[in-house]
C-alpha positions as CSV (number, residue, x, y, z in Angstrom):
1,X,-166.6,-16.8,-156.0
2,X,-168.1,-13.7,-154.2
3,X,-167.2,-10.9,-151.5
4,X,-166.8,-7.6,-148.8
5,X,-163.2,-7.2,-147.6
6,X,-161.7,-9.9,-145.4
7,X,-159.3,-8.3,-142.9
8,X,-156.3,-9.9,-141.2
9,X,-155.5,-8.4,-137.7
10,X,-152.8,-6.3,-139.2
11,X,-155.2,-4.9,-141.8
12,X,-157.6,-3.7,-139.1
13,X,-155.3,-0.7,-138.6
14,X,-156.5,2.3,-140.6
15,X,-154.9,2.4,-144.0
16,X,-152.5,5.3,-144.4
17,X,-154.1,7.2,-147.2
18,X,-153.1,10.7,-148.2
19,X,-156.1,13.0,-148.8
20,X,-154.6,13.8,-152.2
21,X,-154.3,10.2,-153.1
22,X,-158.0,9.9,-154.1
23,X,-160.5,12.2,-155.7
24,X,-163.6,11.4,-153.8
25,X,-166.0,13.5,-156.0
26,X,-168.7,11.5,-157.8
27,X,-167.4,9.8,-160.9
28,X,-169.0,10.1,-164.4
29,X,-167.8,6.6,-165.2
30,X,-170.6,4.0,-164.8
31,X,-173.5,6.4,-165.2
32,X,-176.1,5.6,-167.8
33,X,-176.8,8.3,-170.4
34,X,-179.9,9.3,-168.5
35,X,-178.0,9.5,-165.2
36,X,-175.2,11.5,-166.9
37,X,-177.7,13.9,-168.4
38,X,-179.3,14.4,-165.0
39,X,-175.9,15.1,-163.4
40,X,-175.1,17.7,-166.0
41,X,-178.4,19.5,-165.6
42,X,-178.0,19.6,-161.8
43,X,-174.6,21.4,-162.3
44,X,-176.2,24.1,-164.5
45,X,-175.8,22.7,-168.1
46,X,-178.6,24.1,-170.3
47,X,-181.2,21.6,-171.2
48,X,-180.8,22.3,-174.9
49,X,-177.1,21.4,-174.7
50,X,-177.4,18.2,-172.6
51,X,-177.9,15.7,-175.3
52,X,-174.8,16.9,-177.2
53,X,-172.7,17.1,-174.0
54,X,-173.6,13.6,-173.0
55,X,-172.6,12.3,-176.5
56,X,-169.3,14.2,-176.3
57,X,-168.5,12.9,-172.8
58,X,-169.6,9.3,-173.6
59,X,-167.2,9.3,-176.6
60,X,-164.2,10.6,-174.6
61,X,-164.8,8.2,-171.8
62,X,-165.5,5.0,-173.7
63,X,-164.2,5.4,-177.2
64,X,-161.1,7.4,-176.5
65,X,-160.6,6.2,-173.0
66,X,-159.4,9.5,-171.5
67,X,-158.9,9.9,-167.7
68,X,-158.3,13.6,-167.6
69,X,-160.9,16.2,-168.4
70,X,-158.3,18.4,-170.2
71,X,-158.0,15.7,-172.9
72,X,-161.6,16.4,-174.0
73,X,-160.4,18.4,-176.9
74,X,-163.8,19.4,-178.4
75,X,-165.2,20.5,-175.1
76,X,-165.0,24.2,-174.1
77,X,-162.5,25.2,-171.4
78,X,-165.3,26.5,-169.2
79,X,-167.2,23.2,-169.3
80,X,-164.0,21.2,-168.7
81,X,-163.4,23.3,-165.6
82,X,-167.0,22.8,-164.4
83,X,-166.6,19.0,-164.9
84,X,-163.3,19.0,-163.0
85,X,-164.8,20.9,-160.1
86,X,-167.8,18.6,-159.6
87,X,-166.8,15.2,-160.9
88,X,-163.9,12.7,-161.4
89,X,-163.0,10.2,-164.1
90,X,-160.0,8.9,-162.1
91,X,-158.8,5.3,-162.5
92,X,-158.2,3.1,-159.5
93,X,-154.7,3.0,-158.0
94,X,-152.6,0.1,-159.1
95,X,-151.1,-1.2,-155.9
96,X,-149.3,-4.1,-157.6
97,X,-148.9,-5.5,-161.1
98,X,-147.7,-9.1,-161.6
99,X,-146.9,-10.8,-164.9
100,X,-146.9,-14.5,-165.1
101,X,-144.4,-16.5,-167.1
102,X,-147.3,-17.4,-169.4
103,X,-148.1,-13.7,-170.0
104,X,-151.1,-13.5,-167.7
105,X,-151.3,-10.2,-165.8
106,X,-152.8,-9.6,-162.4
107,X,-153.5,-6.2,-161.0
108,X,-154.2,-5.5,-157.3
109,X,-156.4,-2.3,-157.5
110,X,-157.3,0.1,-154.8
111,X,-160.5,2.1,-154.9
112,X,-161.3,5.3,-152.8
113,X,-163.6,5.3,-149.8
114,X,-167.3,5.3,-150.4
115,X,-169.2,7.4,-147.9
116,X,-167.8,6.7,-144.4
117,X,-166.0,3.6,-145.6
118,X,-162.4,2.8,-146.2
119,X,-160.4,2.3,-149.4
120,X,-160.9,-1.3,-150.7
121,X,-158.8,-3.5,-152.9
122,X,-159.7,-6.1,-155.5
123,X,-157.8,-8.2,-158.1
124,X,-158.3,-8.2,-161.9
125,X,-156.7,-10.6,-164.3
126,X,-155.9,-10.4,-168.0
127,X,-155.3,-13.6,-170.0
128,X,-153.8,-13.2,-173.4
129,X,-154.5,-16.0,-175.9
130,X,-154.0,-16.5,-179.6
131,X,-156.7,-14.4,-181.4
132,X,-158.2,-12.9,-178.2
133,X,-157.6,-11.5,-174.8
134,X,-159.9,-12.1,-171.8
135,X,-160.3,-9.8,-168.8
136,X,-161.5,-11.5,-165.6
137,X,-163.4,-8.8,-163.7
138,X,-164.4,-8.7,-160.0
139,X,-167.9,-7.7,-158.8
140,X,-167.4,-7.6,-155.0
141,X,-164.7,-7.1,-152.5
142,X,-164.4,-10.6,-150.9
143,X,-167.1,-13.2,-151.0
144,X,-170.0,-14.6,-149.1
145,X,-170.3,-18.0,-150.7
146,X,-167.4,-19.8,-148.9
147,X,-167.0,-22.4,-151.7
148,X,-164.8,-25.0,-150.1
149,X,-162.1,-25.1,-152.9
150,X,-161.9,-21.4,-153.6
151,X,-159.3,-19.0,-152.2
152,X,-161.6,-16.0,-152.7
153,X,-164.2,-17.7,-150.6
154,X,-162.0,-17.5,-147.6
155,X,-162.2,-13.7,-147.7
156,X,-165.3,-12.3,-146.1
157,X,-167.4,-9.8,-147.9
158,X,-166.7,-6.1,-147.4
159,X,-169.0,-4.6,-149.9
160,X,-170.3,-4.7,-153.5
161,X,-168.4,-2.8,-156.2
162,X,-170.2,0.1,-157.8
163,X,-170.9,0.1,-161.6
164,X,-168.0,2.6,-161.9
165,X,-165.6,0.3,-160.1
166,X,-166.6,-2.7,-162.2
167,X,-166.3,-0.8,-165.4
168,X,-163.0,0.9,-164.3
169,X,-161.3,-2.5,-164.3
170,X,-162.0,-2.7,-168.1
171,X,-160.9,0.9,-168.7
172,X,-157.7,0.4,-166.7
173,X,-156.8,-2.8,-168.5
174,X,-157.2,-1.1,-171.9
175,X,-155.1,1.8,-170.6
176,X,-152.3,-0.6,-169.5
177,X,-152.4,-2.6,-172.7
178,X,-152.5,0.3,-175.1
179,X,-156.0,-0.7,-176.2
180,X,-157.4,2.9,-176.6
181,X,-156.6,5.2,-179.6
182,X,-153.8,7.7,-178.9
183,X,-154.2,11.5,-179.0
184,X,-153.1,11.5,-182.7
185,X,-155.9,9.2,-183.9
186,X,-158.4,11.3,-185.9
187,X,-161.5,12.4,-184.1
188,X,-164.0,10.4,-186.1
189,X,-162.0,7.2,-186.3
190,X,-163.6,4.0,-185.0
191,X,-161.1,1.6,-183.6
192,X,-162.0,-1.9,-185.0
193,X,-162.9,-4.7,-182.7
194,X,-160.4,-6.9,-184.4
195,X,-156.9,-6.5,-183.0
196,X,-158.3,-5.5,-179.6
197,X,-156.1,-6.8,-176.8
198,X,-159.2,-7.0,-174.5
199,X,-161.7,-8.7,-176.7
200,X,-163.6,-10.7,-174.1
201,X,-164.8,-10.0,-170.6
202,X,-165.8,-12.5,-168.0
203,X,-167.4,-11.8,-164.6
204,X,-165.4,-14.5,-162.9
205,X,-163.2,-12.6,-160.6
206,X,-163.8,-11.9,-156.9
207,X,-167.5,-12.0,-155.9
208,X,-170.8,-13.5,-156.9
209,X,-172.1,-11.1,-159.7
210,X,-175.7,-11.9,-159.1
211,X,-175.5,-10.7,-155.5
212,X,-174.6,-7.4,-157.0
213,X,-177.0,-7.5,-159.9
214,X,-177.9,-3.9,-160.5
215,X,-174.3,-2.6,-160.5
216,X,-173.2,-5.5,-162.7
217,X,-176.0,-5.0,-165.1
218,X,-175.3,-1.3,-165.5
219,X,-171.6,-1.9,-166.1
220,X,-172.2,-4.7,-168.6
221,X,-174.7,-2.6,-170.6
222,X,-172.1,0.2,-170.8
223,X,-169.4,-2.2,-171.7
224,X,-171.5,-3.6,-174.6
225,X,-172.8,-0.2,-175.8
226,X,-172.0,0.0,-179.5
227,X,-171.2,3.7,-179.3
228,X,-168.6,3.2,-176.6
229,X,-166.5,0.2,-175.4
230,X,-168.5,-1.9,-177.9
231,X,-167.8,-5.4,-176.5
232,X,-170.1,-7.9,-178.2
233,X,-172.6,-9.5,-175.7
234,X,-171.5,-12.8,-177.1
235,X,-168.0,-12.0,-175.8
236,X,-169.2,-11.1,-172.3
237,X,-169.8,-14.0,-169.9
238,X,-171.3,-13.8,-166.4
239,X,-170.5,-16.7,-164.1
240,X,-172.7,-17.5,-161.1
241,X,-172.6,-20.1,-158.5
242,X,-176.3,-20.5,-158.8
243,X,-178.4,-17.4,-157.6
244,X,-181.5,-18.8,-159.3
245,X,-183.9,-15.9,-159.0
246,X,-181.4,-13.6,-160.9
247,X,-180.4,-16.0,-163.6
248,X,-183.5,-15.3,-165.7
249,X,-183.1,-11.5,-165.2
250,X,-179.5,-11.8,-166.4
251,X,-180.6,-13.1,-169.8
252,X,-183.6,-10.9,-170.1
253,X,-182.0,-7.6,-169.0
254,X,-178.3,-8.0,-170.1
255,X,-178.3,-10.5,-172.9
256,X,-174.8,-11.7,-172.0
257,X,-173.6,-15.3,-172.0
258,X,-174.1,-17.4,-168.9
259,X,-171.7,-19.7,-167.1
260,X,-172.6,-21.8,-164.1
261,X,-170.0,-22.8,-161.4
262,X,-171.3,-26.3,-161.1
263,X,-168.5,-28.6,-159.7
264,X,-170.7,-31.4,-158.5
265,X,-173.6,-33.4,-159.8
266,X,-175.2,-34.5,-156.5
267,X,-176.8,-32.2,-154.0
268,X,-175.0,-33.7,-151.0
269,X,-171.6,-33.0,-152.5
270,X,-172.5,-29.7,-154.0
271,X,-174.0,-28.6,-150.6
272,X,-170.4,-29.0,-149.3
273,X,-168.4,-27.6,-152.2
274,X,-170.8,-24.8,-153.2
275,X,-172.9,-24.1,-150.1
276,X,-175.4,-21.8,-152.0
277,X,-176.7,-25.2,-153.3
278,X,-178.5,-25.6,-149.9
279,X,-180.7,-22.6,-150.9
280,X,-180.9,-23.3,-154.6
281,X,-180.5,-27.0,-155.2
282,X,-179.6,-28.6,-158.5
283,X,-183.2,-29.1,-159.6
284,X,-184.0,-25.4,-159.3
285,X,-180.7,-24.5,-160.9
286,X,-181.2,-26.6,-163.9
287,X,-184.8,-25.4,-164.4
288,X,-183.4,-21.8,-164.5
289,X,-180.8,-22.9,-167.1
290,X,-183.4,-24.5,-169.3
291,X,-185.4,-21.3,-169.2
292,X,-182.5,-18.9,-169.8
293,X,-183.6,-16.4,-172.4
294,X,-181.9,-16.9,-175.7
295,X,-180.2,-20.2,-174.8
296,X,-179.7,-22.4,-177.9
297,X,-177.1,-24.5,-179.6
298,X,-175.6,-21.3,-180.9
299,X,-175.7,-19.6,-177.4
300,X,-174.8,-22.4,-175.1
301,X,-174.5,-22.2,-171.3
302,X,-171.0,-23.0,-170.0
303,X,-170.8,-25.2,-167.0
304,X,-167.6,-24.9,-165.0
305,X,-166.4,-28.0,-163.3
306,X,-163.2,-28.0,-161.2
307,X,-161.5,-31.3,-161.1
308,X,-160.8,-32.4,-157.5
309,X,-158.9,-35.6,-157.0
310,X,-161.0,-38.4,-155.5
311,X,-163.9,-36.0,-154.9
312,X,-165.9,-35.4,-158.2
313,X,-163.7,-36.9,-160.9
314,X,-165.0,-40.5,-161.4
315,X,-166.6,-41.8,-164.6
316,X,-169.8,-42.2,-162.5
317,X,-169.7,-38.5,-161.9
318,X,-169.3,-37.9,-165.6
319,X,-172.3,-40.1,-166.4
320,X,-174.4,-38.3,-163.8
321,X,-173.2,-34.9,-165.3
322,X,-174.6,-35.9,-168.7
323,X,-177.9,-36.9,-167.2
324,X,-178.1,-33.6,-165.2
325,X,-177.5,-31.5,-168.3
326,X,-180.1,-33.3,-170.5
327,X,-182.1,-30.7,-172.5
328,X,-179.7,-27.8,-171.9
329,X,-177.5,-26.6,-174.8
330,X,-174.3,-26.8,-172.9
331,X,-170.5,-26.7,-173.0
332,X,-168.5,-28.1,-170.0
333,X,-165.3,-26.4,-169.0
334,X,-163.1,-28.9,-167.1
335,X,-160.8,-26.9,-164.8
336,X,-157.8,-28.5,-163.2
337,X,-157.8,-27.5,-159.6
338,X,-155.5,-24.5,-158.9
339,X,-153.9,-24.9,-155.5
340,X,-153.5,-22.1,-153.0
341,X,-151.8,-21.9,-149.6
342,X,-153.8,-23.9,-147.1
343,X,-156.1,-25.6,-149.6
344,X,-157.0,-29.2,-148.7
345,X,-157.8,-30.4,-152.2
346,X,-155.5,-31.8,-154.9
347,X,-155.9,-31.6,-158.7
348,X,-157.1,-34.8,-160.4
349,X,-154.5,-36.7,-162.2
350,X,-154.1,-35.7,-165.9
351,X,-155.1,-39.1,-167.1
352,X,-158.3,-38.9,-165.0
353,X,-159.2,-35.5,-166.4
354,X,-158.7,-36.7,-170.0
355,X,-160.8,-39.8,-169.4
356,X,-163.6,-37.6,-167.9
357,X,-163.4,-35.3,-170.9
358,X,-163.5,-38.2,-173.4
359,X,-166.6,-39.7,-171.7
360,X,-168.4,-36.3,-172.0
361,X,-167.2,-35.8,-175.6
362,X,-168.6,-39.2,-176.6
363,X,-172.0,-38.1,-175.2
364,X,-172.0,-35.1,-177.6
365,X,-170.9,-32.3,-175.3
366,X,-167.9,-30.1,-175.9
367,X,-165.6,-30.5,-172.9
368,X,-162.4,-28.5,-173.3
369,X,-159.8,-28.8,-170.5
370,X,-158.9,-25.3,-169.4
371,X,-155.2,-24.7,-169.5
372,X,-154.2,-23.3,-166.1
373,X,-153.0,-19.7,-166.6
374,X,-151.2,-17.5,-164.1
375,X,-150.8,-20.1,-161.4
376,X,-147.4,-18.8,-160.5
377,X,-148.8,-15.4,-159.5
378,X,-152.1,-16.8,-157.9
379,X,-154.1,-15.5,-160.8
380,X,-155.8,-18.7,-161.9
381,X,-159.4,-19.7,-161.4
382,X,-160.3,-19.8,-157.7
383,X,-157.0,-18.2,-156.5
384,X,-157.9,-14.5,-156.3
385,X,-157.8,-12.7,-153.0
386,X,-157.2,-9.0,-152.3
387,X,-154.4,-7.3,-150.3
388,X,-156.3,-7.3,-147.0
389,X,-155.2,-10.9,-146.6
390,X,-152.3,-11.0,-149.1
391,X,-149.4,-13.3,-148.4
392,X,-146.2,-11.9,-147.1
393,X,-143.7,-11.7,-149.9
394,X,-141.5,-14.5,-148.4
395,X,-144.5,-16.8,-148.2
396,X,-145.5,-16.0,-151.8
397,X,-142.0,-16.6,-153.1
398,X,-142.0,-20.0,-151.3
399,X,-145.4,-20.8,-152.9
400,X,-144.2,-19.8,-156.4
401,X,-141.1,-22.1,-156.0
402,X,-143.4,-24.9,-155.0
403,X,-145.6,-24.3,-158.1
404,X,-142.6,-24.4,-160.4
405,X,-141.3,-27.6,-158.8
406,X,-144.7,-29.3,-159.2
407,X,-145.7,-27.9,-162.6
408,X,-142.6,-26.7,-164.3
409,X,-141.8,-23.3,-165.8
410,X,-144.6,-23.4,-168.3
């Protein structure tokens, strides 16, 4: 999944945006400590104060989660005014929030123009589960990969998201879920990781993260910084369709967990389902996985495999999958296909999926079947697509009724 904004004819009209709607000053969110220090010096902050000011701002942004400079209670009024004059810490606009009958939340978010560009929209999904909550984050607006079974892939790429925009999805989710300390929490208090509503982060939303490597890297390093948002790197997973040159860098420079959108075990089929395979075929992809820094039985690579009826779900496919993964510490996530309007594929029968999983289990690989979440609001794997080609409400309601009829209320 990967993207720039796909525009329907109606969306080609300029978006009606009030000048007051967005603060287009540069944001402090998404800057490294070094970049933040440089920005403060350029605005006249004395060198001897910079280290302390960076520490203060970092704490307010990423521990306390504030989005208004006036809430920086231990920062002088003059400095707060200077920051407000030159910078912003504004969150993206929530265009729409949908809540699934299973508790999954999907936000359609709008970001301000960059340079001479237009506002852009992306989707972010929160999946609550027992003992954890996972935020599915987008890295691009739209996608270039055109994976044949993926809704996001039908939306052409508009642009990469900045580090600020990637990180803002996490900040906004924690805002909405009450996951930051409130104003009455003592200054020195550390909010424990346990009990966090957002405990896990997956780069599995719109876009191919490794085609936006630098911005994704910066955002993930800030998200995992122990003096801020403090997500464990073992709770952050980056999913790629197979941008082989950047896979090694991902392990070496971010240290996060890796997931591969595999979906086929033969080059001829994967060329069709995941066209990037023509550039980086399975042999190259698997060599990169075997060389992934830190990979071990304790830090396995996850292989995502969407189950498509009559396409990739035979026991012969399962047997070839085991051969393909030989020598790679691996976990296989079997994903029941999530339909979307106009899709030409069907989900494999449940009995077929279970037989496939059992075959892989018998070979010694963990192969959980992912429970579909948020299907009724088009928030499940492969269903994300932003407002530029969003369904009309009447079409969406008809689709939701069809989903309930086919899959039941749960």
